[in-house]
N, C-alpha and C positions, 0 to 999 in steps of 0.2 A: 525170267522176269527182269525187266530193265531196272537199272538203279533209280531211275526217276519215279518208278511206281512202288519202290520198296516202302517209303513212308506211308503211302496209302494202304499197303497191305498190312502193316503193323497197326495202323489205326483201325482197320477192319477187324483185326484179331481182338483188339481191346473192346470194340463194340460188341463183338460176339461173346466175349467173356462176361461183359456186363449183363447181356441178355440172359446168358446162362445163369448168372448169379440171381437174377430176378426170378427165373423159373425155379432155381434151386430153393430160394426162400419160400416160394409158394408151395412146393411139393414136399419139403422135409419138415420134420418136427424136432425140437430139441431132444437130444439123447439118441436119435435114430442113427444107425450106422450109415456110412456114406461110402461111395466108390469114387476114386480119383482116376481121371483119364486125361492127363495133359501130355501132349506129344509135341516137343519143341515149342512150348508155349512161352511167351514173354514172362519174365520173372515178376514184373509189376502186376500182370493180369492174375497170375497164380496167387500172389500175395493178397490181392483183393478178395479172392475166393476164400483163402485161409482166414482173412479177417471176418468174413461172414460166418465161417464155421466156428471160430473161437468167440465171436461176439465182442471183439476188441478192435480198436482202431489201429490200422497198420500204415506206416509211412515208409516209403522206399527212398533211399538216398539216391540223388541223381547220378552218382558214380556207379551205381549197381546196374549193369547192363548185361544182357544175354538171355538165353532160353534154357529151359530145363524140361526134362521128361519125367513125369511122375504118374505112374500107372499102378493101380491095385487090382488084382484079379478077383477079389471078393470084397464085400463091404467090410470096413474097419471103423473103429471108434474114432471120435473126433481127436482125442489125445494122441492116438497112433498116427492119424493123418498129419497132425502138427509136427510130431517127431520126424516123420518121413520128409516133410517139407524142410525142416531144419537140417537134416542130413544131406539133402540135395544141395542146399545153399552152401553147406560146409565144404562139399567136394569142389565147388567152384570158387572158394576163397571168400564167401560171404557168410554172415551170420545175423541173428536177430537178437536184439537186446530190448529189455523192458525198462521204461522210465516213467514213473508217475501214471501208470495205467496205459501207456502208449507203447506199441510194438514198433521198433525201428529196424529196418533191414539196411545194414551198413557193411562196408568191407571189414574183414576180420581184423586187419591191422589197427583199425580205429575203434573196435568194440570195447577195448579196455578203458578208453577215455570217455565213453558214453554210457557205460553200464551203470544202471541205477540200483540194481539188486546187490545188497551187501549182507552177508551172513556173519554173525559174530559168535555163533556157537562153535564148539570144538568138533561137533559131528558133521556129517556130510550135509550139503544143502538139500532141503526137502521139497520146497515149493517150486523150484525151477525145473524146466524141461531139460533133457539130457544134452541137447545141442545148443543150449542157451549160455551166453557168457555171464558168469557170476564172479563177484569178488568175495573171497572167504578169508576170515581172520582166525587163525589157529593159535590159541594160547597154550604154551608148553609148560609142563610142570617139572620135568626132570632133564630132558635132553636140551642141548644148546641149539638155539635157533640158527646161529651162524653155521653150525656143523651140518644141519639138515638142508641148508640151501644147496650145497654142492651135491647132495644125494638126490634131491627132488628136481633140480634144474633140467636134467635130460628127459624127465617124464612130462614136461609141460610144453605146450605148443610154442613154436618159435616166436609167434607174434604176441604171446601173452607173457605175463611177468610174475616173478616171485621175489619178495624182499623180506629181510629179517629186521626186526626192531629189537636191538639189544637191551633197550631200556626196560621193557617188561617181558622180554624173552618170548616174542610171538612172531608168527609168520603171516604175511599178507600175500595171498595168491589170487590172481585173476586168470580164469581159464573156463573151459566148458564144464557144465554142471556134472556130466557123467564122469569126466576125468577127475573132478574134485572129489567125487565119491570114492574113487579108487585111491587118491592121494590121502584122503581122510583115514582110510583103513591102514595105509602104510604108516602114517604119523602115529596112529593109536598103537601100532605094534612096536614102534621104536621109542616112543615117549614113555618109558617105564623107568622106575627106580632101579638103578644098577648097583646100589650100595649094599654091602653085605651086612649080616647081622653083627652085633657087637661081640668082639672077642676080648677075653681077659687073659693076659699072659702073666703068670706068676714068675717072679725073679727070685733066684736063690742066692746070688752073690752081689750083683750090681744094685745100685740105688736107682729107684724109678725116676726120681726128679733129675738125676744126671743123665740117664739113658734116653729119656723121652725126646729132648731136643736134638740129640745126636741122630737118633733113628729117623726122626721127622725130616731133618736136613738132608740125610742121604736119600730118602724116598722122594722128596720134592725135587732133588737134582735130577733124578731119572725121569721125572714127568715133565721137565721143562720143555722138551721138544714138542710135546703134544698139547701145548697151551693154545689159547684162543688167538685168532688173527689180530694184528695190530689195529687198534681203534674199536675193538668189540669187547664185550664183556665175556669173561670165561665163567660159564655156569656149570661146568663139569664138576662132578663130585670129586673132592680131594681126600686124600688119606688123612685121617685124624688119629693122632697118638697123644693120649693124655695120661699123665702120671697120677697115681693114687697113692700118696705117701703113707697113709695109715696101714694099708695092707701090703705096701711095696709091690704093686702090680702096675701093668700097663694096660690101658683100655684102648682097643684098636677098632677102627671102622674104616673100610676101604671101598673102592669102587667095584672091585671084583675079587673073587677068591684067589686069583693068582697074586694080586698085590698083597693080600693078607699073608699068603705063604712066604712072600718075599720079606715081609716084616718079621715073621716068625724066625726065618733063617738068620736075619741080621741080629735079632735079639739073642738067639742061641749062641752065636759066635761071640757076642759081646758080654754075655752074662757068665763071666769066668771069675774065679777067685783071684783077688789081688795078691801079689807076691812082693815081699820086701827085697832088699838088695842081696841078702844071703839066701834067698829062695824060700823062706818061711812065709806063712800067711801074715800079712801086715795089718796093723790096727791103727796106723797113723794116716790121717786124711787131711787134705788141704781143700778148703772151700773158699772160692773167690766170691766176694759179695758184689752185688750190682748197685744197691742203693743205700743199705745200712752202713753205719760206721762200725768198723771192726772192733775198736776198743770198747765202745758202749755195748755192743752185742755180746762180746765175750764176757763182760761183767754180768750181763743178764743171764746168760746161759750157765755161768758158774753158780749164780745164786739159785737158779732153778734146780741144778744138779745137787746142790747142797741140801735144799729143802726136801728133795725126793729121797736123798740118802738118809736123812734123819727121821723121815716119816714115810717109809715105803708103802704102808697100807693106805695112805690117803689117796693115792692115785689109782688104786686097784678097784675094780668093780666087783662086788660080791657075786659069786656064781651060785646058781641054784643047785640043790643036791642032785647028783647024778650027771652033772655037766661039767665041762672044762671052762675055766674062766678065760675070757678074750684077752686079758692082760696078764697072762701067765708069765710072759717074758719081762714084766716090769721089774721084779727083784734083780734079775740078771743085768737089766739095763742100768741099774743104779750102782753097780759095783765098779768103782775105780775108773773115772774118766777125767780128762783134763782138756781145757780149752784155752788156747793162747791166741793173741791177736798180733798180726804182722801189719803195722801201720804203713809200711812202704808200699805193699801191694794191696792193702785193704782186704786182707783175707784172714781166715780162721784156720788154725792148726789144731785138729781134734785128735786126741789119743783116747780111743775107746773101743770096746769090742763091737762087733757088727750089730747086734740088736740095739745097743744104746746109740750107736752112730745113726741108725735109721731113725730113731726117735728124735735125735738132735736135728737131723736134716729136715724132718717135717716141721719142727719149730722154726728153723732158719728160713725155710721157704715162705712161711707165713709172715715172718718179721722183715725179711729182706724184700719188701715190696716197694714199688715207687710211691712215695708220699705225695699227696696233693699239696698244692700251694694256695695261698690266699693273697689276692691283691686288694689292699685296703685303700680306698679313696676317702680322704678326710677333707671336709669343707668347713671353713670357719668364716662366717659372714658377719660383719659388724657395720651397722649404719648408725650414724650419730648426727644430731641437728642441734645447733646452739643459736640462741637469740638473746640479745641484750639491748636495753634501752636506757638512756640517761638524760635527765633534764635538770637544769639548775640555773638560778639567777642570783648573782651577788652584786652588791653595790656598796659603795663607801662615799660619804660626804663629809666635808669639813665645815665645822660650825665656828664662826668667829670671823674677825676681820684681820686684814694684813696689819701687822704691827702690834696686835694684842699679845699679851704675854702668855695667855692660855688659849689654845685652839682645841676644840672638841671634835670628835669623830662620831658619825652615826652611820650604821649600815648593817649588812649581813655578811657573814664570813663562813661559807660552807666548804666542805672538801670534795666538791664535784670534780670528777676526773683526777682526784689526787692532788689538786692544786687549789688553793684558796686565793682570793683576790689580792690579799696583802703580799703573800710570798710571790705570786706571779708578777705583781707590779714591781716589787723591788728586784726580783731576779731578772725581769725583762730589761730594767734599766742597766743592770750590771752585765747583761748578755749571758747569763748562766742558766737560764731556764726558759722554756717556751710553753705555749698554751697546750692544753690536752687535745686528744683526738676529737673529731667532729667539727661542727660549725661553732665558732666563737665570735660573739658580737660584743664589742666593748666600746667604752667612751672614756676618754682621758681629759683631765683638766690640768692647767699650768698653775703651779703654785711656786712663787719665788723663782721663776725661770725653769722649773723642773716639772715635767709632765708626770702625773700620777694617775693610775687606773682608778676610775671612779665607778664604772659599771661594767659587768661582765655577765653575758648570757651564753649558756652552752647547751647544745642539742646533739645527741648521738644515738643512732640505732645501728646495731651490729648483728650480723647473722653469719653462721658458718655451718658447713655440712661435710661429712666424711663418709666414705664407703670403702671399707677394707675387706678384701677377699683373699684368703690363704687356702691353698689346696695341697697340703703335704700328702704324698702317696708312698706306700710301702708294699713290697712283695716279700713274703716270708713263707717258710715251710709250716706245715701243720704242726701245732704244739711247740713251735719255736718262737721265742720273743724277738722282736725287731724294734729298733729305735732309730729315730731320725731327729737331728737337732739343726735348726736353721736360725742363726742369730749371731750374737757377739759375746766375747768373753770379757766381761767388765770387771775391773779391779775395785775391791771394797776394802777400805782401811779398817783393820781389826785392832790395831794398837800402835802406839808411838812412844818414843823416848827422846827427851831433850836434856842435855847436860847443862845445868845452870851454874856450873863452876865458873867463877869470875877470875880465878887465878890464871897461871900460865899453862895449866893443863889443857890437853887437847879436848875439843868439843866434838862429839860423835853422835849427832841426832840420827834417829832412824825410825822407820815405820814398818809395820807388818801388814801385808796385803794378802787378801784372799780373792781369787778370781772365780766368778760364777757365770754360767751361761745365761744370757738374757736373750729372749727371742721366742722361737716356737719349738716345742719339744713334743714328740709323739712316740709313745711306747705301746705296742700292741702284741698280744699273744693269742692267736686264733686256735680254735679246736673245732674240727669238722665232724658232725654227727653223720649217722648212716642215711638219714632222710634229707641231707643237704643243708640243714640248719647249721649256722656257724655261731659258736660261743666265743665272745671276744672279751679279753681282759685288757682294759684300756686305761692309759694314763696320758692325759693331754694337758699341756700348759702353754699359755700365751703370756709373756711378760715383756715389759718395756721400761726404759729409764725415763723418769719424768724430766722433761727438758729443763725446767726451772731449777732443778736440784743438781745439775751436772757439776757445778763448781761449789757445792755446799761444803761447809767446814766438816760436817759429820759424814760426808759421803753422799752419793746419789741415792735417790728414793726410786724404788721400782714398783710398777703396777703389775699385778699378777692375777691371772684367771686360770684356775686349775679344775680339771674334771678327772675323777678316778672312779671307774665303774666297771661292772660286768653285765653284758647284755647278750641277748639271743637275737640273731638276725637271719632272715632267709637269704639264700644265695642270690646276689644281685639286687637285693632290696635296699632301700635307704631308711635309716633310722636317725632320729634326732637324739643326741646325747644329753643336751642341756643348753641353757642359755641364760641371758640376763636381759630383762626388760626394766629399764630405769628411766624415771621421769623426775627431774630435780628442778625446783624453783627457788630462787633467791631474790630477795627484795630488801631495800634499805631506803630510808628517807630522813631528811633533815629539814626543819622548818622553825620559824619564829612562832612561839605559842600565841594563839589567838589570831594574829595577823595571817598566819599560813592557812587558816581554816576558812578565810573569807572567800566567797565565790569570785572567780576570775582574778581579782586583785591579789588573792592569797598566793597565786603562782609566783608573784614577785618576791615572796618571802620564804621560799622553800627550794630544796634540791632533792631529787628522787632518782633512784637507780634500781632496775629490775633485770633479771636474767632467768632463762629457762634452758635446761639441757636435757635432751632425750637420747637414750642409748639403747639400741637393740642389738643383741649379740646372740647368735645361734651357732651350734656346732653339729654338723651332720656327718654320718659315716655310711659308707657303702662297701661291703665286702663282696668280692667276686672269686669264686673257687676256680682254680686253674689246675686241671687234673692230669694233663699230658703235655708233652713237649710241643705239639702243634699249637695248642692254646697259648702256651707261654710265648712262642715265637710270634703268633699273631698279635698278642698284646704288646710285645716289645717293639715290633715293627710299626704298629700303629702310633705309639708314642715317638718313635724315631722319625717317622714321616711328619708328625705334627711339629716337632722341633725343627726339622729341616725346612719345612715351608715357612715357619716363622723367621728363620734366619735369612731366607731368600727375600722375604718382604721387607726386612730391615736393612737392605743394601743402601749405601749412601747415594745421593743424587750426583750425577756426573758434574765434575767441575774442572775447568781448565786452569784456574789459578791455584787450586790445591789438588794436584794430580794424584790423589789417593782415592780411587773410585771403586774400590771393592772391599768387602769385609769377608772374613772366613765363613764358610758354610760346610755343613756335613756332606759327605759324598753320597751319591745315590746308592740305594740298597742294591746288592747284586741280584741278577735275575733268578738265581737259585733260591733265594730267600725272600724275594719281593712279595708283599702281601697281595692276595687275590683281590680283584676289583669288587667293590660292594654292589650288591644287587639294588635295582631301582626300587623294589618293593619287597617287604619282608612278609 
């Protein structure tokens, strides 16, 4: 056959296949077995026949070219016919994927990108045919997903993928459905709990709380090499060793029996009686504290030992007849023990027999715990508004003529603005006094060559507003009082002496002065409960010196606002402690009787002054419990960056004439302790 006739031949084959499809549709019924007989037939023609068999639409990728031979010696079911067709495609590097009810014949390398079937169950895919590409998600319960990738990779087709998600410890595999069924069985066999049962190891000589961290550190050092790969989560089961101080035992759980035996061998070697310098059994022990203060804890332990020695029966639990009491060692434990504190190393030196020492160590472990801290944010907000208005008219007139021996005066004389018309007129002539604030309208007349003030009208309206915000903050330990004072140390005269001797004796006047803090004072003592509620014992004072009394003879006068209270606040919540809502009005007036009451004209015969003052003062408090070092560091670095940004914004403007163009700023936090960036949404 010449090359020019080859396309015509292929077209004929397709037409023949279509005719066969029509005949097949007319002669077969759904569910009847069928016989396949394709010999070097075009893949596209065979795919159309398979579409007719399956009752689904089939699309062939233009890159899929070639012929296949598919022959069955006896009739087979439609599902078997579909499986044989997929197997033939797979041998030539093609496969069929299903997406939204459409079957697509594509190259095998592209199947993982076009596959629409995704199985999320942990078992094998059920609905897909064996030669069909499927994506399966396996969620693991015990084994690490990263560890299984290396095991399963050789079992997957080169063109398909396997990936691990360390976040939820799962595997995402894209491969043929029949291969995924095999892989599902492998994963089910490997994803099992490999942790042993709990083992309890009784100690004879060593102390459980001392031995547990040592054994755990040795075991962890041997398992470092088998950790997870960098950047992945290590979900392998780790050895757990917990001390149980009451029974002086170690509770062990490991990944396998061999590791449990390793722990047992280490404990057996370390659980030996202690010897003193002369070879005898020693009863002197040194306990290094991590958090507690050695001096305070030693006093607490001595008090507990003293109370137990005076009343040994109080701590014993009565035993039932025929049984042995669990606290049978208590009387022995209360015989002769001493506890001393070494402040240099913050440690306790305990001299006691072994049973009593074990009891003391249990108490020490409970008391030597890291104490939580409380960050207290206090907010004092004060808003004030003042308004004042004054109005007054004064006038003076001379009665009589020039040259008369008696001259009379007629007019009003009020104290508007602290100045009356007579004192203002005489003072202005002498140059010793000026008019009061506001607008002053006056008229003067000349008498004997001298100008005298004959009329004065004064109008004044005054307003003022203030907004004061103070935010003292404190960080303190649980059950520890903290105090912060921000203000001035002002002197107050408490006594004085002056020598009034007029003779030749020496004069030695003196004054006794007492200095007091004036400003803002905050004292707080927090107590954290088990449910996170914080009890606060608070003393807060805001004081100031009244400006008009700074140079007073009897000393300055102070304004003081004090709150002393005990409150319960939830962790991170805001509570209002107290406040002051004050609205004050003052008014005064002067008028000529009768004339001052006349409509309109009466304003010429009176003077009036009014004022109103409103003050709103509130004190708020917000405690935040800080339980670990990471939280303390985040809180400190947040305030550090806040101050640093404020100092950067307060830099002076560049100047050529005054070449001091920089102010000191805080250095940038080191990368090791720099705070993590805040998320865009919480």
